[in-house]
C-alpha positions in Angstrom: -30.4 -25.8 -7.0 -31.2 -28.7 -9.4 -28.2 -30.1 -11.4 -25.6 -28.4 -9.2 -23.1 -30.9 -7.7 -22.4 -31.1 -4.0 -18.7 -31.0 -4.5 -16.0 -30.9 -7.3 -12.7 -32.7 -7.2 -10.1 -30.1 -8.3 -6.6 -31.4 -9.0 -4.8 -28.2 -10.1 -5.0 -24.4 -9.8 -4.0 -21.8 -12.3 -0.7 -20.8 -10.7 0.4 -24.4 -10.3 -0.3 -25.1 -14.0 1.7 -22.1 -15.2 4.6 -23.1 -13.0 4.6 -26.8 -14.0 4.1 -26.2 -17.8 6.1 -23.0 -18.3 8.4 -24.8 -20.7 5.6 -26.1 -22.9 6.0 -24.9 -26.5 3.2 -23.2 -28.6 1.0 -25.9 -30.2 2.3 -28.7 -27.9 -0.2 -31.0 -26.2 0.3 -33.3 -23.2 -1.5 -36.4 -22.0 -1.7 -34.9 -18.5 -5.3 -34.8 -17.2 -6.3 -32.1 -14.8 -9.4 -30.7 -13.2 -9.7 -27.0 -12.6 -12.4 -24.8 -11.1 -13.2 -21.1 -10.8 -15.2 -18.2 -12.3 -15.6 -17.8 -16.0 -14.4 -14.3 -16.8 -14.7 -14.2 -20.6 -16.2 -16.5 -23.2 -15.7 -16.2 -26.9 -16.7 -18.5 -29.7 -15.0 -18.9 -33.0 -17.1 -21.4 -35.0 -16.5 -24.9 -33.8 -14.1 -23.9 -31.0 -14.6 -21.6 -28.0 -12.3 -20.1 -25.4 -13.0 -19.1 -21.8 -10.8 -17.4 -19.2 -11.1 -19.2 -15.9 -10.1 -17.3 -12.7 -9.4 -19.0 -9.4 -7.8 -17.6 -6.2 -4.3 -18.2 -7.6 -4.7 -16.6 -11.1 -6.2 -17.5 -14.4 -5.9 -20.2 -17.1 -7.7 -20.6 -20.4 -10.3 -23.2 -21.1 -10.2 -24.4 -24.7 -13.3 -26.1 -26.0 -13.7 -28.0 -29.2 -17.1 -29.0 -30.6 -16.0 -32.6 -31.3 -14.2 -33.0 -27.9 -16.1 -31.0 -25.4 -19.3 -32.4 -23.9 -22.4 -30.1 -24.2 -20.3 -27.7 -26.3 -23.3 -25.4 -27.1 -24.1 -24.9 -23.4 -20.5 -24.1 -22.7 -20.5 -21.3 -25.2 -23.6 -19.8 -23.5 -21.9 -19.6 -20.1 -22.4 -16.2 -18.4 -19.8 -13.8 -17.1 -19.2 -14.9 -13.5 -20.5 -18.4 -13.6 -18.6 -20.9 -11.5 -17.4 -23.8 -13.6 -15.4 -27.0 -13.0 -13.7 -28.5 -16.0 -11.5 -31.5 -16.8 -9.2 -32.3 -19.7 -5.6 -32.4 -21.0 -3.1 -29.6 -20.6 -2.1 -28.0 -23.9 -0.6 -24.8 -25.2 -2.4 -23.2 -28.2 -0.7 -22.1 -31.3 -0.7 -18.6 -29.9 1.1 -19.7 -26.8 -1.8 -19.7 -24.3 -1.6 -22.4 -21.7 -5.0 -24.1 -21.7 -7.1 -27.0 -20.5 -8.6 -28.8 -23.4 -12.1 -29.3 -22.0 -13.5 -32.7 -22.3 -16.1 -32.5 -19.5 -17.4 -29.6 -17.4 -20.0 -28.8 -14.8 -21.8 -25.6 -13.8 -20.9 -25.2 -10.1 -22.9 -21.9 -9.5 -24.8 -19.6 -11.7 -24.1 -15.8 -11.6 -27.6 -14.4 -11.6 -26.3 -10.8 -11.1 -24.0 -9.1 -13.6 -20.5 -8.3 -12.7 -20.3 -5.4 -15.2 -19.2 -4.9 -18.8 -16.3 -7.1 -19.7 -14.8 -7.1 -16.2 -13.3 -3.7 -16.6 -13.5 -3.2 -12.8 -15.9 -1.8 -10.4 -15.3 1.9 -9.9 -18.4 3.0 -7.9 -17.2 3.4 -4.3 -20.6 2.4 -2.8 -20.6 -0.9 -4.8 -17.0 -1.6 -4.0 -17.4 -1.5 -0.3 -21.1 -2.7 0.1 -20.6 -5.6 -2.3 -17.0 -6.6 -1.6 -17.6 -10.0 -3.1 -18.1 -8.2 -6.5 -15.1 -5.8 -5.9 -12.8 -8.7 -5.2 -13.4 -10.4 -8.5 -13.6 -7.2 -10.6 -10.6 -5.4 -9.1 -7.5 -7.4 -8.7 -5.9 -4.8 -6.4 -8.6 -5.3 -3.8 -7.8 -9.0 -3.5 -4.0 -8.2 -3.3 -4.6 -5.7 -0.4 -6.5 -8.3 1.6 -3.9 -11.0 0.9 -1.1 -8.6 2.0 -3.1 -8.0 5.2 -3.2 -11.7 5.9 0.5 -12.1 5.3 1.3 -9.0 7.4 -0.6 -10.4 10.4 1.1 -13.8 10.0 4.6 -12.2 9.8 3.9 -10.1 12.9 2.7 -13.1 14.9 5.7 -15.1 13.8 8.2 -12.4 14.7 6.7 -11.8 18.1 6.8 -15.5 18.9 10.5 -15.5 17.9 11.0 -12.8 20.4 9.5 -14.9 23.2 6.0 -13.3 23.3 3.1 -15.5 24.1 -0.2 -14.9 22.3 -3.3 -14.7 24.5 -7.0 -13.9 24.1 -8.8 -11.5 26.5 -12.6 -10.7 26.8 -14.4 -8.7 24.2 -17.2 -8.0 26.6 -16.2 -5.7 29.5 -18.1 -4.8 32.6 -16.3 -1.4 32.7 -15.0 0.4 29.6 -11.3 0.9 30.0 -7.8 0.6 28.5 -8.1 3.7 26.4 -10.0 7.0 26.2 -12.9 6.4 23.8 -16.6 6.2 23.7 -17.7 2.6 24.0 -20.5 0.5 22.4 -23.0 -0.7 25.0 -24.9 -4.0 24.8 -27.0 -5.9 27.3 -26.6 -9.4 28.8 -30.1 -10.8 29.3 -29.3 -13.7 31.7 -27.4 -11.4 34.1 -29.6 -8.4 33.3 -26.6 -6.1 33.0 -25.0 -3.8 30.5 -21.7 -4.7 29.0 -19.3 -2.8 26.8 -17.5 -4.0 23.7 -13.8 -3.6 24.5 -12.1 -0.4 23.4 -8.7 -1.9 24.2 -7.4 -5.2 25.8 -4.8 -3.3 27.8 -6.0 -3.9 31.4 -6.5 -7.6 31.0 -3.1 -8.0 29.3 -1.4 -6.3 32.2 -3.2 -8.5 34.7 -1.6 -11.4 32.9 1.8 -9.8 33.5 0.9 -9.5 37.2 0.1 -13.2 36.9 3.6 -14.0 35.7 3.7 -13.7 31.9 6.8 -11.8 31.0 5.8 -11.1 27.4 2.3 -11.3 26.1 0.5 -10.1 23.0 -2.9 -10.1 21.4 -4.1 -9.4 17.9 -7.8 -8.7 17.9 -10.8 -6.5 17.3 -11.5 -3.4 19.3 -14.6 -1.2 19.1 -14.9 2.5 19.5 -18.2 4.4 19.1 -16.8 7.2 16.9 -17.4 8.7 13.5 -16.3 7.3 10.1 -13.3 8.8 8.2 -10.6 7.7 5.9 -8.6 6.8 9.0 -11.4 5.5 11.3 -13.7 2.6 11.4 -15.8 1.8 14.5 -14.3 -1.7 14.7 -10.7 -2.2 13.9 -7.8 -4.5 14.6 -5.1 -3.8 17.2 -1.9 -5.5 18.1 -1.2 -5.0 21.8 1.9 -6.3 23.6 3.4 -6.0 27.1 6.9 -6.8 28.3 8.0 -7.0 31.9 11.2 -5.4 33.1 11.2 -2.9 30.2 10.3 0.7 29.7 9.1 2.8 26.8 12.6 3.3 25.3 12.8 -0.5 24.7 9.9 -0.3 22.4 11.3 2.4 20.2 13.7 -0.1 18.7 11.0 -2.8 18.5 8.6 -0.6 16.5 11.4 0.3 14.0 12.3 -3.3 13.6 8.8 -4.6 13.2 7.7 -1.9 10.7 10.9 -1.9 8.6 11.0 -5.7 8.7 7.4 -5.9 7.4 8.3 -3.4 4.6 11.2 -5.5 3.5 9.2 -8.7 3.6 6.1 -7.3 1.8 7.5 -4.6 -0.4 11.1 -5.7 -0.8 12.5 -2.3 0.5 12.3 0.1 3.4 12.0 3.1 1.0 8.4 3.3 -0.1 6.2 5.6 -2.0 3.0 6.6 -0.1 0.5 8.8 -1.8 3.0 9.7 -4.4 5.5 10.9 -1.8 8.8 9.2 -0.8 8.8 7.6 2.7 11.9 6.1 4.1 11.3 3.6 6.9 14.9 2.6 7.4 15.9 2.7 11.1 16.8 4.6 13.1 13.7 6.9 13.1 13.8 10.4 14.5 13.0 10.8 18.2 11.6 14.2 19.4 9.5 15.4 22.3 6.0 16.7 21.7 6.9 20.1 23.2 9.9 20.5 20.9 7.9 19.6 17.8 5.1 22.0 18.6 7.7 24.7 19.2 9.2 23.9 15.8 5.9 24.0 14.0 4.5 27.1 15.6 7.7 29.1 16.1 6.9 29.8 19.7 7.9 27.8 22.8 5.2 25.4 24.0 5.2 22.8 26.8 3.0 21.6 29.7 4.6 24.5 31.7 3.4 27.2 29.3 0.7 29.3 31.1 -2.8 27.9 30.5 -4.2 31.2 29.2 -1.5 31.4 26.6 -2.1 27.8 25.5 -5.9 28.5 25.2 -5.3 31.6 23.1 -2.9 29.7 20.8 -5.2 26.8 20.4 -8.1 29.1 19.6 -6.0 31.0 17.1 -5.1 27.7 15.4 -8.8 27.0 14.9 -9.2 24.5 17.8 -12.0 24.2 20.3 -11.2 25.2 23.9 -12.9 23.8 27.0 -12.4 25.5 30.3 -11.8 22.3 32.2 -8.8 21.4 30.1 -5.5 21.8 31.8 -2.1 22.6 30.1 -1.5 18.9 29.1 -4.8 18.6 27.2 -4.3 22.0 25.6 -0.8 21.1 24.5 -2.1 17.8 23.0 -4.8 19.6 21.1 -2.4 22.3 19.9 0.0 19.5 18.7 -2.8 17.7 16.8 -4.0 20.9 15.2 -0.7 22.4 14.2 2.0 19.8 14.1 0.9 16.1 13.7 -0.6 16.3 10.1 2.7 17.7 8.8 4.9 15.1 10.4 5.7 12.9 7.4 8.3 11.0 9.4 8.7 8.5 10.4 9.2 10.1 13.8 8.7 9.0 17.4 6.8 11.8 19.3 7.8 11.3 22.9 7.0 12.6 26.4 3.2 13.2 26.2 1.5 15.2 29.0 0.5 13.0 32.0 -2.9 14.7 31.9 -3.8 12.8 28.7 -2.0 9.6 29.6 -4.0 8.0 32.4 -2.4 4.6 32.2 1.2 5.7 31.6 3.9 6.1 34.2 5.0 9.7 35.0 8.2 10.8 33.4 11.2 10.2 35.7 12.5 13.8 34.9 9.2 15.7 34.9 6.0 14.6 36.8 3.8 16.6 34.4 4.8 14.4 31.6 4.4 10.7 30.9 6.9 8.2 29.5 4.9 7.7 26.3 5.5 7.9 22.6 3.5 7.6 19.4 5.1 6.6 16.1 3.9 9.0 13.4 4.3 7.9 9.8 2.9 9.8 6.8 1.1 12.3 9.0 -0.8 9.8 11.1 -0.5 7.9 14.3 0.6 4.3 13.8 0.6 3.2 17.4 1.0 4.2 21.1 3.4 3.0 23.7 4.4 3.8 27.3 6.1 2.8 30.4 3.2 1.4 32.3 1.8 2.9 35.5 2.6 0.4 38.3 1.6 2.4 41.4 -1.9 1.4 42.4 -2.4 4.6 44.4 -1.4 6.9 41.5 -3.6 4.7 39.2 -6.6 5.2 41.5 -6.1 8.9 41.5 -5.9 9.0 37.7 -9.0 6.7 37.4 -10.9 9.1 39.7 -9.9 12.1 37.6 -11.2 10.2 34.6 -14.4 9.3 36.3 -15.0 12.9 37.3 -14.5 14.0 33.7 -17.0 11.3 32.7 -19.5 12.7 35.1 -18.9 16.1 33.7 -19.9 14.9 30.2 -16.7 13.5 28.7 -18.0 10.3 27.1 -14.5 9.1 26.2 -13.2 9.2 29.8 -12.6 6.0 31.8 -14.3 4.7 34.9 -12.6 3.4 38.1 -11.8 -0.3 37.5 -11.6 -1.9 40.9 -10.6 -5.3 39.5 -7.6 -3.8 37.8 -6.6 -1.8 40.9 -6.8 -4.9 43.0 -4.5 -6.7 40.5 -2.0 -3.8 40.8 -1.9 -4.3 44.5 -0.5 -7.8 43.9 2.4 -6.0 42.2 3.1 -5.1 38.6 6.8 -5.1 37.8 8.3 -2.4 35.6 6.5 -3.0 32.3 6.4 -1.5 28.8 3.2 -1.6 26.7 2.7 -1.1 22.9 -0.4 -0.9 20.7 -0.2 -0.8 16.9 -3.2 -0.3 14.6 -3.1 -3.2 12.1 -5.4 -1.4 9.7 -3.2 1.7 9.5 -0.1 -0.5 9.1 -1.7 -2.3 6.2 -2.7 1.1 4.7 0.9 2.2 4.9 2.4 -0.9 3.3 -0.2 -1.1 0.5 -0.3 2.6 -0.3 -4.0 2.8 0.6 -5.5 6.2 1.3 -8.7 4.9 3.0 -9.1 2.5 5.8 -12.1 1.0 4.0 -9.7 -0.3 1.4 -7.9 -2.6 3.9 -10.9 -3.9 5.8 -12.9 -6.7 4.1 -16.2 -5.4 5.2 -16.0 -1.8 6.5 -18.9 -0.2 8.5 -21.3 1.7 6.2 -24.6 3.4 6.6 -27.3 0.9 5.8 -28.6 1.0 2.2 -32.2 0.7 1.1 -32.4 -2.5 -1.0 -34.7 -2.1 -4.0 -34.1 -5.4 -5.8 
């Protein structure tokens, strides 16, 4: 683009100027020369002077142009909304008390050929906001704040886990066998090896192999992919924190989750008592702990557990409006009944503990009841925030569970797992008692930014392709 410089030497940002010159009096001028850069958000001319509001990533500052001082003054007054500009001059405060840069020289750094809307009142069209996030971020200050909060949240999580002795690792995104969670995978093809590969649905099995290899505490923050529908809570690619700790069980992570989430609330919101969706939400530890069976019993008014007769569970699920499949056992039926009748009304926070073993193929069986697993989910504001369990360490039991999953897959369950021989071989080397935890980063950001839709907290959410006409 002719006339556009290759770089611009900026010496100050908006926030820094406001901090440094906060004591400047109205009408006072300094001899301090600065160079600023950003988008022009508003231009207004008043005879031989003109004002422009310049936004950068830290905030905004006023550009003050005078015909007798500012080079190419007429061109400055014709700047368009959204143009990128670099400007240099002295720091002053106008008679009305507006901190400004008295522009002596300026350069057009990029031309905004598309309109950002009328007077930057914000972009309200949902399609525009998510398809053209670059426009949304400039037009809606709240969108930028959410993504900045997300960045800080991930940084704080990483720092806290490192303080606790966890080592951050990276595991493969391309898997030979889909595993680590029950979900339908995305399939791709590797040309050189002429083989199908699967985008990971969870890093779990690789992380536990690292524990077998001698890492006592490991974690990973990364993208996972699940070939599922779109909803206010679901995006096909999302970010997970997964961590594993040797010599621990699922009860150790109850306290850890409380500490992590409440600590983030204090750091990011200044309090553990929040408002989410207009409703009070108290994240102060300790959180309630209750078994799934007891919660379903409370919600439905009738006793329910994995030991309830299968026919009764089928009837109750059907009466609640749920779908019933003949191959489901009491564990799966209880889970479906819980999700239909109980989970949406759990404002919480509450730890739902002791899931059926039938729906927990990687979790260790409960030491008091073999039909249950030592597993919990933290439920906050009616939605699952994570998943944790005492890890299954017996390779023989794990093989049986994998084979049950594989049979379900053959029978048509696209979310069921396959038999992972590499992982089974790793277990045969010995996995010590281990606890594992996964937390959905996107849902955690939703919670702490009071966002109702997962698309609000993902920079570029998955959308149906649009037909471009211009």
